[in-house]
C-alpha positions in Angstrom: 102.8 101.2 74.8 103.9 104.1 72.5 103.3 107.8 73.2 100.8 109.1 70.7 99.6 112.6 70.4 96.6 113.9 72.0 94.1 116.8 71.5 93.8 119.8 73.9 90.5 118.2 75.8 90.7 115.2 73.9 92.8 111.7 74.5 93.2 108.7 72.5 92.3 104.6 72.4 93.0 102.6 69.7 90.9 100.0 67.8 92.0 97.7 65.4 95.5 99.6 64.1 93.0 103.0 64.0 93.3 106.2 66.0 90.3 107.6 67.0 89.4 111.2 68.6 87.5 110.7 72.1 86.4 113.9 74.3 88.2 113.4 77.6 91.5 114.9 79.2 94.9 116.0 78.3 97.8 113.9 79.4 100.0 113.7 76.5 101.9 116.7 74.6 101.0 117.8 71.4 102.7 116.6 68.7 103.9 120.2 66.4 104.0 118.3 62.6 100.5 116.9 63.1 99.1 118.8 65.7 100.0 122.4 65.6 101.2 123.0 61.7 97.8 122.3 60.7 96.1 125.3 62.7 98.6 127.4 60.8 97.7 125.5 57.4 93.9 125.5 58.0 94.1 129.2 59.2 96.2 130.2 56.3 99.4 131.2 57.7 101.6 129.5 55.8 99.8 130.3 52.2 101.7 132.0 49.4 99.9 135.1 50.0 101.3 135.3 54.0 103.7 133.9 55.8 104.4 131.3 53.3 105.6 133.8 50.9 108.9 133.3 49.4 110.2 136.5 51.3 107.9 135.8 54.3 106.1 138.5 55.4 106.2 141.2 58.3 109.6 139.4 59.3 107.9 135.9 59.9 108.8 133.4 57.3 107.0 129.6 57.3 107.3 127.1 54.7 104.8 126.8 52.2 101.9 125.1 53.5 104.3 123.6 56.1 106.3 121.6 53.7 109.7 122.1 56.0 108.3 121.5 59.3 111.4 121.9 61.3 111.9 124.9 59.8 108.6 126.1 61.2 109.7 125.2 64.4 113.2 126.9 64.3 111.5 130.2 63.3 108.5 129.9 65.7 110.1 129.0 68.9 113.7 130.5 68.3 113.3 133.5 66.7 114.3 136.5 67.8 115.4 135.1 70.9 112.3 133.0 71.2 109.3 136.4 71.2 107.0 134.7 69.6 106.8 131.7 72.0 106.2 132.8 76.3 106.5 130.0 78.0 106.3 131.9 81.3 102.9 133.2 80.1 101.9 131.3 77.2 98.6 133.2 76.8 101.3 136.3 75.8 102.8 134.5 73.1 102.7 136.1 69.9 102.2 133.4 67.9 98.5 133.2 70.0 97.7 137.0 70.3 98.6 137.8 66.5 96.2 135.6 64.9 93.6 136.0 67.8 94.5 139.7 67.0 94.5 140.3 70.7 97.4 142.9 69.1 96.8 144.1 65.7 97.9 141.8 62.8 97.8 142.7 59.1 95.9 139.2 58.3 93.0 140.1 60.7 91.6 137.8 62.7 91.7 134.5 62.1 90.3 132.4 65.1 88.5 132.7 68.1 90.7 133.3 71.7 88.0 130.0 72.6 88.4 128.3 69.2 90.1 125.2 68.9 92.9 126.5 67.4 93.7 128.8 69.7 93.7 126.2 72.1 95.8 123.9 70.2 98.4 125.9 70.5 98.1 127.6 73.9 98.2 124.0 75.3 101.0 123.0 72.8 103.0 125.9 74.4 101.8 125.0 78.3 103.1 121.8 77.3 107.1 123.1 77.0 106.2 124.2 72.9 108.5 121.0 71.5 108.9 119.9 68.4 107.8 116.0 69.7 106.9 114.9 66.2 107.1 110.8 65.9 104.6 109.7 63.8 105.3 110.0 59.8 102.1 110.8 57.4 102.5 108.7 54.4 98.8 110.0 52.6 95.4 110.8 53.1 92.3 109.3 51.5 89.4 111.2 50.8 85.4 110.2 51.2 83.5 110.0 48.3 86.6 110.1 45.8 84.5 111.1 42.9 81.0 112.7 43.9 78.0 112.2 41.3 75.1 113.5 41.6 72.1 114.2 39.2 71.8 118.0 39.8 73.6 121.2 41.8 72.7 122.8 44.8 73.2 119.5 47.2 76.0 119.7 49.3 78.6 116.5 50.1 80.2 116.0 53.4 83.7 115.0 53.1 85.8 112.6 55.5 89.9 112.8 54.8 91.6 110.6 56.8 95.5 110.3 57.4 97.1 107.7 57.1 100.9 107.3 59.0 103.8 105.1 58.3 103.7 102.8 61.0 99.9 101.8 60.0 98.3 104.3 62.3 94.9 106.2 60.5 93.1 109.6 62.0 90.3 111.4 61.0 91.6 114.9 60.0 88.6 116.2 58.5 88.2 119.2 60.8 92.1 120.2 59.9 92.2 119.6 56.0 91.4 122.5 53.9 89.0 122.7 50.2 90.0 124.9 47.8 88.0 124.8 44.8 89.7 125.2 41.1 86.6 127.5 40.2 84.9 128.8 43.2 81.3 130.0 40.6 81.7 126.3 40.1 82.0 124.0 43.2 81.7 126.2 47.0 83.8 124.5 49.6 83.1 125.1 53.5 86.2 126.3 55.2 84.8 125.4 58.7 83.3 122.1 57.2 84.7 120.2 54.2 81.5 120.2 51.8 81.2 120.8 48.7 78.2 121.9 47.0 78.2 122.1 43.3 76.5 125.3 41.5 77.5 124.9 38.3 76.9 121.7 35.6 79.9 119.6 34.6 82.7 118.1 36.8 84.7 120.4 38.8 88.1 119.6 40.8 88.3 120.3 44.3 91.8 120.0 46.0 92.5 118.5 49.9 95.4 119.2 51.8 96.6 118.0 54.7 99.8 118.8 55.9 101.8 117.8 52.6 99.5 115.5 51.1 97.0 116.9 48.7 94.5 114.9 46.8 92.1 115.9 44.4 88.2 114.6 44.0 85.7 115.2 41.0 82.5 116.8 41.6 80.5 115.9 38.5 76.8 117.0 37.5 75.3 116.1 33.8 76.1 118.9 32.1 72.8 119.1 30.3 69.5 117.8 31.1 68.2 115.1 28.8 65.3 113.3 30.2 66.0 109.3 30.4 63.9 107.9 27.6 66.2 109.8 25.2 69.7 109.6 25.8 72.0 107.8 24.1 73.5 104.9 26.3 76.9 104.1 26.0 76.4 100.6 24.5 74.5 102.5 21.1 77.0 105.2 20.8 79.7 104.4 17.8 82.4 102.4 19.3 85.4 101.6 17.2 88.4 100.6 20.0 89.2 100.6 23.6 89.2 104.6 23.5 85.5 104.8 22.2 84.7 102.8 24.8 86.0 105.2 27.7 84.9 108.3 25.8 81.5 106.6 25.8 81.1 105.8 29.1 81.8 109.4 30.6 79.8 110.5 28.0 76.3 108.7 29.2 77.3 109.6 32.8 77.3 113.4 31.9 74.3 113.0 29.7 76.0 114.3 26.9 75.0 113.6 23.0 77.2 112.5 20.9 77.4 114.6 17.7 77.3 112.6 14.5 80.2 111.2 12.5 81.9 114.1 10.4 81.5 114.3 6.8 84.4 112.6 4.2 85.3 116.1 3.5 85.8 117.2 7.6 87.5 113.9 8.2 89.5 114.5 4.7 90.9 118.2 5.5 90.8 117.5 9.5 93.5 114.0 9.7 95.6 115.8 6.5 96.7 118.6 9.0 96.9 116.5 12.0 99.2 114.2 10.1 100.7 116.2 7.6 100.3 120.0 7.7 98.5 120.2 4.8 95.5 120.9 3.1 94.7 117.7 0.9 95.2 119.1 -3.3 92.1 119.0 -5.3 92.5 116.7 -7.3 92.6 114.4 -4.7 89.8 115.4 -2.7 87.4 115.2 -5.7 89.0 111.2 -6.2 88.5 110.8 -2.1 84.7 112.2 -1.9 83.7 110.7 -4.8 84.9 106.8 -3.4 82.8 104.5 -1.9 85.1 102.0 -0.5 84.0 101.8 3.1 87.7 101.2 4.1 88.8 104.7 2.8 88.9 106.6 5.9 91.5 103.2 7.3 93.3 103.4 4.1 94.0 107.3 4.2 95.2 107.3 7.7 97.8 104.2 6.7 98.6 106.2 3.6 99.5 109.4 5.1 101.5 107.7 7.9 103.7 106.4 5.9 104.1 109.4 4.0 107.2 111.8 3.1 105.1 114.7 4.0 104.1 113.1 7.5 107.5 112.8 8.1 108.6 117.1 7.3 105.5 118.1 10.3 106.3 115.8 12.9 109.8 116.5 12.3 108.6 120.1 12.3 106.4 119.4 15.5 109.7 117.4 17.4 112.0 120.3 16.7 109.5 122.5 18.3 109.0 119.8 21.4 113.1 120.1 21.8 113.6 123.5 21.5 115.3 123.3 18.3 117.0 126.7 18.0 120.1 128.1 15.9 120.0 131.1 18.1 120.9 128.9 20.8 122.9 125.9 18.8 124.6 127.4 16.2 123.4 126.7 12.1 125.6 123.6 12.2 125.2 121.9 15.1 120.8 122.9 14.6 121.5 120.8 11.3 122.7 117.8 12.9 120.0 117.7 15.3 117.2 118.4 12.5 118.4 115.0 10.4 118.9 113.3 13.3 115.3 114.1 14.5 113.9 113.8 10.6 116.0 110.3 10.3 113.8 109.2 13.7 110.3 110.3 12.6 110.9 108.6 9.5 112.1 105.5 10.9 109.3 105.4 13.6 112.2 104.9 16.3 110.7 103.9 19.2 110.1 106.9 21.6 111.7 105.0 24.2 115.6 104.3 22.8 114.4 108.5 21.3 114.4 109.4 25.0 117.4 107.5 25.6 119.2 108.7 23.0 118.7 112.5 24.2 119.8 111.9 27.6 122.7 109.5 27.5 124.1 111.7 23.9 127.8 113.0 24.5 130.3 113.8 22.1 130.8 116.6 19.6 127.4 118.7 19.7 128.4 119.8 16.1 128.2 116.0 14.3 126.5 114.0 16.8 122.8 115.6 16.5 121.7 114.7 20.0 124.1 116.1 22.0 122.8 119.3 21.2 119.9 117.9 23.9 121.9 119.1 26.7 122.8 123.0 24.6 119.4 123.8 24.4 119.6 125.4 28.4 122.2 127.0 29.8 122.8 125.4 33.2 121.6 122.0 35.4 118.5 123.8 36.5 117.0 124.6 33.7 117.6 121.6 32.3 116.1 119.7 35.2 112.7 122.4 34.7 113.0 121.1 30.5 113.6 117.3 30.9 110.8 116.7 33.5 108.3 118.7 31.1 108.8 117.1 28.0 109.5 113.9 29.2 107.7 113.4 32.8 104.9 115.8 31.8 105.4 117.7 35.3 106.8 121.0 36.3 109.5 120.1 38.3 110.3 123.9 38.6 107.6 124.4 41.4 109.8 122.3 43.8 113.0 124.9 43.2 112.8 127.1 46.0 110.0 125.1 48.6 108.4 121.2 47.9 105.8 121.7 45.5 102.5 123.1 47.0 100.6 120.7 44.6 102.5 118.0 43.7 104.9 114.9 45.6 108.4 116.5 44.1 110.3 117.7 47.2 113.1 120.2 46.7 115.4 117.1 47.1 114.2 115.6 44.4 114.5 119.2 42.1 117.9 119.8 43.4 119.2 116.1 43.0 118.1 115.9 39.3 119.6 119.3 38.5 123.0 117.5 40.4 122.9 115.1 37.8 123.0 117.4 34.6 125.6 119.8 36.8 127.8 116.8 35.5 127.6 117.6 32.4 129.8 120.1 30.5 127.8 121.9 28.3 130.2 123.0 25.6 130.0 122.1 22.4 131.9 119.1 23.6 129.5 117.1 25.4 131.0 115.3 28.1 130.8 113.8 31.6 132.9 116.0 34.7 134.1 114.8 37.7 133.7 118.4 39.2 129.9 119.3 38.3 127.8 120.3 41.4 124.1 122.3 42.1 124.0 124.5 45.3 121.1 123.5 47.1 119.7 126.6 48.6 118.2 125.4 51.2 121.2 123.7 52.8 123.6 126.3 50.8 125.9 123.0 50.1 126.2 120.8 47.3 122.8 118.2 46.6 122.6 115.1 46.7 122.3 113.6 42.9 119.1 111.4 42.9 116.0 110.8 40.8 113.2 112.3 41.6 111.0 110.1 44.1 113.9 108.4 45.0 115.9 108.0 47.9 118.6 106.6 46.4 121.9 108.1 46.2 123.6 108.2 43.0 126.9 110.5 44.0 129.5 107.8 43.4 127.9 106.9 39.9 130.3 107.5 37.0 127.6 108.8 34.8 124.3 109.1 36.8 122.7 110.1 33.6 122.2 106.2 33.1 120.5 105.4 36.4 117.8 108.2 35.4 117.5 106.9 31.6 116.8 103.1 32.9 114.2 104.8 35.7 112.8 107.2 32.8 112.4 104.5 30.0 111.1 101.3 32.7 107.8 99.8 31.2 106.6 100.6 34.7 107.4 104.4 34.9 104.4 106.0 35.9 104.8 108.9 34.1 106.7 108.6 30.7 104.4 107.0 28.6 101.2 108.6 29.8 102.7 112.0 29.2 103.9 111.5 25.3 100.9 109.4 24.4 98.4 113.0 26.1 100.6 114.6 23.9 99.8 113.4 20.7 96.2 113.1 21.9 96.6 117.0 22.7 98.3 117.2 19.0 95.0 114.9 17.3 92.3 116.0 19.5 92.8 119.6 21.2 92.9 119.1 24.4 95.4 116.9 26.5 93.6 114.5 28.7 95.7 116.3 31.3 95.6 119.7 30.9 98.2 121.3 30.1 99.7 118.6 28.7 103.4 119.4 31.0 101.2 119.7 34.5 100.3 116.0 35.3 100.2 115.8 39.0 97.7 114.2 41.4 95.6 117.6 41.7 95.2 118.1 38.2 93.6 114.4 37.4 93.1 113.5 33.6 89.6 113.7 32.5 89.8 109.9 31.5 92.2 108.8 33.6 91.2 105.0 32.6 92.0 106.3 28.8 95.0 107.8 29.4 96.2 104.4 31.3 95.3 102.6 28.8 96.5 104.6 25.9 100.1 104.3 27.7 99.5 100.8 28.1 99.3 100.0 23.8 101.7 102.6 23.5 104.5 100.6 25.5 102.7 97.1 24.4 103.4 98.2 20.5 107.2 99.0 20.8 106.4 103.0 22.2 105.4 103.7 18.7 104.0 107.5 17.1 102.8 106.2 13.9 100.4 103.2 16.1 99.5 105.7 18.7 98.5 108.0 16.2 96.5 105.5 14.3 94.7 104.4 17.0 93.0 108.1 17.5 92.6 109.0 13.9 90.8 105.6 13.5 88.7 105.9 16.7 84.9 107.5 16.6 85.6 110.3 18.9 88.6 111.2 16.5 86.4 111.2 13.8 83.2 112.9 15.4 82.0 116.1 13.7 82.9 119.7 14.9 79.5 121.4 14.6 78.0 121.8 17.7 73.9 121.3 18.9 71.8 122.2 21.9 73.6 118.8 23.4 77.5 119.3 23.1 77.5 123.8 22.5 79.1 124.0 25.9 81.3 120.4 25.7 85.3 121.4 25.4 86.7 118.5 27.1 84.5 115.2 27.0 84.4 114.7 23.0 80.9 114.5 22.8 82.1 116.8 19.6 85.6 117.5 17.7 87.4 120.6 18.8 88.1 123.7 16.3 91.9 123.6 17.1 93.6 127.2 15.5 95.8 126.5 13.0 99.8 126.6 14.2 100.8 129.7 12.5 103.6 127.8 10.0 100.7 125.4 9.4 98.2 128.6 8.4 100.5 130.3 6.2 101.3 126.6 4.4 97.9 126.4 3.7 97.2 129.9 2.8 100.0 129.4 0.0 98.5 126.3 -1.3 95.1 127.8 -1.3 96.5 130.9 -3.6 98.4 128.7 -5.4 101.3 131.3 -4.7 104.2 130.5 -2.1 105.3 132.7 0.7 108.8 133.8 0.4 111.5 133.9 3.5 114.0 135.5 3.7 116.9 134.0 1.9 115.2 130.5 1.0 114.4 129.1 -2.3 111.2 129.5 -3.8 108.4 127.0 -2.7 109.7 126.9 0.8 107.0 125.8 3.4 107.4 127.3 6.8 107.2 124.4 8.5 110.5 123.4 6.7 111.9 126.6 8.1 115.3 125.1 10.4 115.5 129.0 12.4 111.8 129.5 13.9 112.9 133.5 13.7 113.7 134.1 10.1 112.3 137.2 8.7 108.8 137.1 8.2 106.1 139.7 9.1 103.3 137.0 8.8 104.6 134.6 10.9 105.2 136.8 13.4 101.3 138.5 13.3 100.2 134.3 13.1 102.0 134.1 16.3 104.7 131.6 15.7 106.4 130.5 18.6 110.3 130.8 18.7 111.0 128.1 20.9 112.7 129.9 23.1 110.2 127.9 25.8 107.3 125.6 25.2 105.5 125.9 22.3 102.9 123.8 23.6 100.3 126.3 23.9 100.5 129.5 22.0 101.1 132.4 24.5 102.4 135.5 23.5 100.9 135.9 20.4 99.9 139.2 18.4 95.8 140.3 19.6 93.5 139.5 17.0 92.6 143.0 16.5 96.3 142.8 15.3 95.7 139.7 12.9 92.8 141.4 11.2 94.3 144.2 10.4 96.8 142.7 9.1 94.3 140.9 6.9 92.5 143.6 6.0 95.5 145.5 5.2 98.6 143.5 4.8 100.5 141.7 2.0 100.1 138.5 3.7 96.5 138.0 1.5 96.0 140.9 -0.9 99.7 141.1 -2.1 99.0 137.6 -3.5 94.9 137.2 -4.2 95.8 138.0 -8.0 99.2 137.9 -8.5 101.0 137.1 -11.5 100.8 133.0 -11.5 98.2 132.8 -8.6 95.7 130.3 -8.7 93.1 132.8 -9.6 94.8 134.5 -12.2 95.7 131.1 -13.8 91.8 129.9 -13.6 91.0 133.3 -15.0 93.5 133.1 -17.8 92.0 129.4 -19.1 88.5 131.4 -19.5 87.1 129.1 -16.6 83.5 129.8 -15.6 82.7 131.5 -12.4 80.9 128.9 -10.8 83.7 126.4 -11.2 86.0 129.2 -9.8 84.2 129.2 -7.1 84.6 125.3 -6.5 87.2 125.0 -7.0 88.3 127.3 -4.2 86.0 125.9 -1.7 87.5 122.2 -2.7 90.9 123.9 -2.0 90.2 126.0 1.3 87.5 123.7 2.9 88.3 120.5 1.1 84.6 120.3 -0.1 82.2 121.2 -2.6 79.9 124.2 -1.9 76.1 123.9 -1.0 73.6 124.7 -3.2 72.9 127.8 -0.9 76.1 128.8 -1.3 76.8 128.4 -4.7 73.6 130.4 -5.5 75.1 133.5 -2.8 77.7 133.9 -4.7 76.9 134.0 -7.8 74.1 136.3 -6.9 76.1 138.6 -6.0 78.7 138.1 -9.1 75.7 138.8 -11.1 75.3 142.6 -9.8 78.4 143.6 -11.3 78.5 144.5 -15.2 82.5 144.3 -16.4 84.9 141.8 -16.1 87.3 143.8 -14.0 84.2 144.5 -11.6 83.9 140.6 -11.4 87.5 139.6 -11.6 88.0 142.1 -8.5 84.9 140.6 -6.5 86.6 136.9 -7.1 89.1 138.6 -4.9 87.2 139.7 -2.3 85.1 135.8 -2.8 88.3 134.1 -2.1 89.7 137.0 0.9 86.6 136.0 2.8 87.0 132.3 2.8 90.5 132.5 3.4 89.3 134.6 6.9 86.7 133.0 7.8 86.7 130.7 11.1 86.6 127.1 9.2 89.5 128.3 7.2 91.9 129.5 10.1 90.9 126.2 12.4 91.1 122.5 11.9 87.7 121.2 12.6 
């Protein structure tokens, strides 16, 4: 019979291939990896705030969360001439006396001298303090994985089971660590793995044992609705498979969906999402007056086939690929953008799009996609950029240590970096034989490998080929999901996984089945962006109103209503120009140039700076270091962005006044231009009543300027909703 680890005052027996702990004697030596490291993790010794920090603490360095147990063993047993272990007098070992605070310890008392944690360490030292690790942890399972409760403040016990590569299992509940993403929403117990929701909604708790992490969902209804008035999922509007999944979640959370968006809400929303523009007043009137029951479907298809779609989504792809003349040069940037634009226009398969980028080579001034490799300055940066772009993962977290919240290891990170180190990043992109990436743990060249794979690619003439094949394979679990998640975020306001570049087991999708269905549908339809955008825009979930009710006001991730999303800076600037009827000037660019047409994201523009444009030096997925809301407000009050153009020569307002258009019709015109709707009767009466307070034409003209200003600084104008 093989030798298996035991606990202090515990023996083991086997039942149906499982390993069960039974009180008894201590006949077998403890296992450092499976018995001692969990003690250190449970006590927090190897956390990032303690000895698991990059430089350790107090001269003692442990790997983060026990990610490198061999290194930890060396630190504990052999560093400082073995001072941390006293085999002659085990009870005097520093590794025992410090956490029990028998001597001064900056971290305080972590466990009692009579605790099972202390007894494990003591027994391990008494038995010779050997590494003795014959079992390999494969994964863990948590029961229950999903907790559905009808109210808060109900504690639920968890059971965590370790699964080993040889088929054995072990209850490791006592030694697992629970972390709530928000302790004000879900409380966890350190001693006994128990979770208790204290705030309604969906919450995530991370369970860690050794290097394995799992996320569990804790769900309670967001609102308290009597069962007799709750709308069942089968009664909620359902246009396609998207709605089937969304509606099931709404039913679980007892969320009553908002009604369908009005034609004007839908028109403005879909125009902004697909073309980055507001619809023309004439088209708005035509669309609103149409009784065609298929007009929404027809509009979606028309916009997806329009030149404006190509223009706007080329801009979005340029943001995604971080196209920046400051890094690439003007000539290279032109070649890159023309390539992007041609592929957006042709709706090229994203699979082929990605392969072309990854395998690009040649003169980057002529071959646009070759500039993919000139976006970053070295192999490590390119590893991080590529993993975020195509895998939706933050592989950068595995640079200095194994990813603390995901499966990625240092070997994965530096193995991919070694692949990209083979690429010469000059004007001429080519493969070089001598390229290497130094692994910080070994101080030697990293072994070329695909993330998550053990295959050594060191003998490949161009290892990018193997990486591209793996990435774009239909069974790749990341590529299609990551891309449809980006499309979902750009149209629905929030990714099913958020942030979009942070896919990991401990950050699960709000609707995992929907994400899988979207990815499968994307693959089945040739990785077509247009197809997936049409799917989303045609769903009932997309076409809901953004107006919140008592039942939906707290929902910002389940799509019971549409989300309000701040306009992208360039889209905002263009919308202002369109409503005012007077374009903004951008440096030396010709009059009429739109902000989304600017190749250089740093083209001189105070307005774009104030609106918070992305300079493409990093990810544009979410606004980061933009101006403060106060700065924006002051700019709207005092700057030329609005004030200098409201009644300037050639503006919409000046032209309407010159044509003798009546004030009530001017008000209608601006509502149609800015909001894609007619003013309500109440709104018309209010503005006309205000207007009649002024007795001269000049005062009335000034009032109309103020009226236009108020529309364009309103929440309804500066958001897509």
